[in-house]
N, C-alpha and C positions, 0 to 999 in steps of 0.2 A: 448438650444442653440437660434435656430430659432426661439421659441415661444418668449424667453426676446429681442432680434431683433424686431420683428414684435410688440411688443409689445411697445418698448421704439421708434419706427419708430410712430406708431398712437397718441402717446403721444405729439412731434414733432407737429405731424401736426394737432391737437387737439388743442396746444397752439398757432402756428402761427398764426389759422386761428380765435382763438376766440380773436388774441392781432391787427389783420386788422380788424374788425370787432368794433371792442372797440378801435382804435384808431380814426376810422370812427367816430363815433356816440360824441366821445369827440371834436376830433376838427370842425364837421358841427356846431354841437347842441351848440360850445363856440362861434361860428362866428357868425349866426342867434341870440344867444342871446345877444351878444354883439351889434348888429344891434339895438335890441330894447334897450337897454342900452343907445347909443349914443342918439338916438332919443328922449327918453324921456329929458337929458339936462345932462347926467351926463356924466363921463370920464369910458371907458371899461376898459380900461388896470388898472384903478388906484379899478376899480371894483373885478377884478380880484386876485391882487394882496392882496387884504386885504380877500378876501372868501378864497385864497389860504393857501396865509400866515398865519391867525390866526388859521389854522388848520393844516399843514404839514412843520411848518416854526417852530415847535417848538417839544419835546416829549409830551408835555402836551397836545398839541391839536391835535395829531396825536395819542393819545393811548385814547382821548375823540373817536376822529372817528373810532377806532378799537373796542369803546362800541356799537359806533351806529349802526353800521357794522353787532354785531353778530345777532342778531334777523331777522337781514333784509338777512342773508345767508340764515337762515333756513324757514321763511318764503315764500323766493323765490324756493328753493327744496320742497315745502309742495306744489307748483304749477307745478312746472318744472316735476314731476313723474305723476301725473294724466294726462299731457301734452300728455305723451308716447302713451298712449291708445286713445288722442284724444281729453279729456277731460278739460275743462275751470273749472279748481275750484276757484272762488271767494271769497270761504267760510274761507281764513287762518287765518283774523281777526277773526271771532267766533270763532273757531276752538283753535286760542292761548290765547284768553278770556277762554274759556273752558279748556284747558290744566292748567293754572293756576287757574283757580279755585279750580281742582282735585287738586294739588298739593298745594297751599294753606292748604287745607282739611287736607291735611296727617301733613304738616310743624306744624299746631295747633294743630291738635289730635296726636303725637307719638312725641310731642316734649322733651321729654323725653331721645329718643333713642340719644346714639351717632351717629355720622358725616356718618362713613361708613354704617350704615346704614340708614338714614335717608333720604341722599340726594337720594342715588339710587332707593330708595322708591319713593319718591317727583317727580322722573326722570318719574318711572314708571305708577305713576298717572293721570302726567302729560301729556303722551304719553295717553296714556289709555281715556284720556276727552277729547284730540281731535281727538282720531281714533274715538270714539263713537257720537260726534256729527258731523264728517265725512260720519258717517255710516246713518244716514237718506237719506241725498240725494243721495250716492252711491246704498241704495237699490232701491228708487223708481226711478233711472235712470237704471238701472240694470232689470227692472220689464216695463222699457218704459211708466210711467207715466207722471214722469215731468222731462224738462232737467236739467240739475245739474247746470247748468249756473245760472238759476235762485231762486233754493232755498239755493245754497252753497250762494248767494248774501243775499235771504231773512234774514237768519239764521245768519249773523252776524250784526242785528240789536236785535234780542232775545239775544243771550249772552250778550252781557253787562248788559241787563236787567237781567238776573238770576246774574251775578256778584254781581252786587247793592241789589240787594234784599238779598244776604248772608252776603254782607259787614255792608249795615243798620240793616238788622234783627238780625244779631246772632253773628259778627264776632266786628263788630268794636271796635275800639280803645276807651276807656274809655272817652278819651283827643279828639277824632276828629270822627266822624258818618261816615267821606268818605273813611277811612282806617283803616284794622288791627294792629292788635298789631305790634310791630317789631320781624319779626322771632328770635328762637334761633338762639346764635350761628354755632351750629353744624347744622340747615337749611341754611346757606348758602354758596355758592359756593367760593370755595378758591381762588384769584385775585394776581396779580403778584404787589409785594411790590411798597405803592405811587403811584398805576395805580387805576383806577375802572375796568382795564380787569381780566376778571374772566374765570372760564373754558370752558364757553358754547359758546366760539369763538374756540375752539379748538378741541370742540366737533362739532361744525357747518363746518368746514374744513375738519375733520375725515369722517362725514358724506357725503359729495360730493366727497370725495376719492370713498368711500363704494358705491356713486350712479355710477362714471362714471364705475365701475368695474362690477357693479352689470349688468350694462344696456349692455354691453362689453362682457364680460366673460361667462355669463348665460343664462341657458335657458330658466330664469324667465324673463330678457331683453328683448332675441332673440325673444320671444311672446309676449311680449306688443310692441315692433316697429315692430311687422308685425300687430295688432291690427289698430297700427296709421296708418298704411300704405291702408292697404284695409282690415276692419274689418270683410264683409261678405268673402271673401279666410280665413282667418285664420280660421272663425269658421267652412268652411268648412272643412279646415283641421285638424280640432279635437281640435283646442285651443279654452277653455276655457273663450271665452267672455265676459257675466255678472261673471263670478269670478275676472277674471283680473280689470273688471269695478270696481266694490265694494273693491278689495283688494291695489288697486292703489287711488282712493279715500283715505283708512282710513289710510295707509302709508304716503300720507301727511296729512291727520289730525293730525295723531300722533306726524308728526315731526313740526307742527305747535304750536303745545301743548305742545312739548319741549322748544319751545321758549318760550311759558310763562312763563313754570315752572324756565329756565333761567332767565328773568326779574325777576320775583319776587323774587327769589333765592337768584338774584345777584347784579342788580342793582337800585333797588329798598329794598329791605330787606321788603316789607310788600304786601296785595296787597292792590289793592289801586281802586280805580271805575275811568273809564278813564284813564287806566294807560298805552293802546295800543299807542294813539295816530297818529294813521294809518300805523304801523309795518304791518301789515295784507295785507293791501294795495302797500303799497312801494314794497312787496315782492312779487306781484303780477306785478307791473311794471318793477323790475326786472328782472322778470322771461321772461315777452317777450322781454325786451329790449338782453337778452345773450340768446336769442331764445332756452331757456330750457340748455346751454351748462356747464360745471362745470365750468372749465376757468373760462368765460365770467361773470357766475354768482360771482364771487371772485370779478373780476375786478370791474362789474358793480358796486356791493354791495359798495365798497368802495367808488368808485367814489359817488354815491350818498350818503353815511354818510359823504365824504367831502363839499358836498352843504348843507344837509340838515344843520349838525352841524357847517357849515361857514354862514348859513341864517341871524344867528341871527345878530352877529357880523355885517356882512353887514346892515343889517337895520339900526343898531346904528350910522356907520360912515360912510355911502351915505346915508340916509335917503329914502333908496329904501323900499317899503311894503313889508315884509314877501312872498306874493303871489307871490312875482317874481319869487321864488325860485322855485315855482309849475310851472312857466311856464318855466323856464331851463326843468324840466325835460319832459315837456311838448315836447319840441322841442327834446328833445334826443330820444322821444317812436316815433315824427315824423322822424324821419332820420333812426331811424331803422326798420318802417313799409315801408318807401319810397324803399329800397332794396340798399339803394346807399353804396357802400363801396369805397373810394379814397383807399386803404393798402391793396387790394384784397388777399385773403389767402385761400385757401383750405378748404371747409365747413368741419369739421367731428362730429358727432354725437355718 
């Protein structure tokens, strides 16, 4: 009974602290962004009405927000896990591509398999592809050769080229060299009827819950927090720091790879060259905006998905360039990095 009460209290503190930071980010970022819109000669209230009305004003618009949010949750988590041991994983984009590449190989090679076998196989391949791509910077960092920030960033430019090589060279559709043939139905993630919301969203939410539980109630999570706080002290107390560095990056890469699998098996149903559109980088932004807090990751992913999804409509109706959306996201990051919180709550990690 006591443990149950403590867990409930910890969850309430987690949500309250995340909610305070989330409101601060939203209110102050929108205020600063509104000033920019006003200076440009547009009506900020009308712009916000269009932005949120086209996304949250109808079930169809909101369903598209959830679709856009699905890979963001996973790529943000791919950054948050290595961050617990003090690592900066900018490679979610490349890991996502490699996960999609490996999952596509499974979809095309075993296309005659039933869905109950093919989809788990594709998920496992996607996670393996992302994990192996993250293993490279993990080993280099553990050996003290190269900082993971540099290697994960540079590998982001290599992975799309590998995807293009396989699509153009071996897998391209007879009608279009920029994409593979459509996946068979057994290789497609189940979706809610009448929408494009697929199983990937539920997987992302379950992964967030597992992340919170593991970090708070397992020895692995305790050791990771110890390394993030003071790696030298953790090593002197017998914590295998190098093992955790490699493991954390590989787990993060596996989740980013799973996001790639979810995109090609769900939203697209094919593998396209350049299919990501920067989702891995958005995940990095979301993780920083949310301080790696699982509840904040969920809320911030929702907000970023609203902004990104509504950006095209805002461009059409108010004649604002789509680049203005990047300014809004930058404003949100500025607010978070400044440490301003107008709705203070106890921070719980």
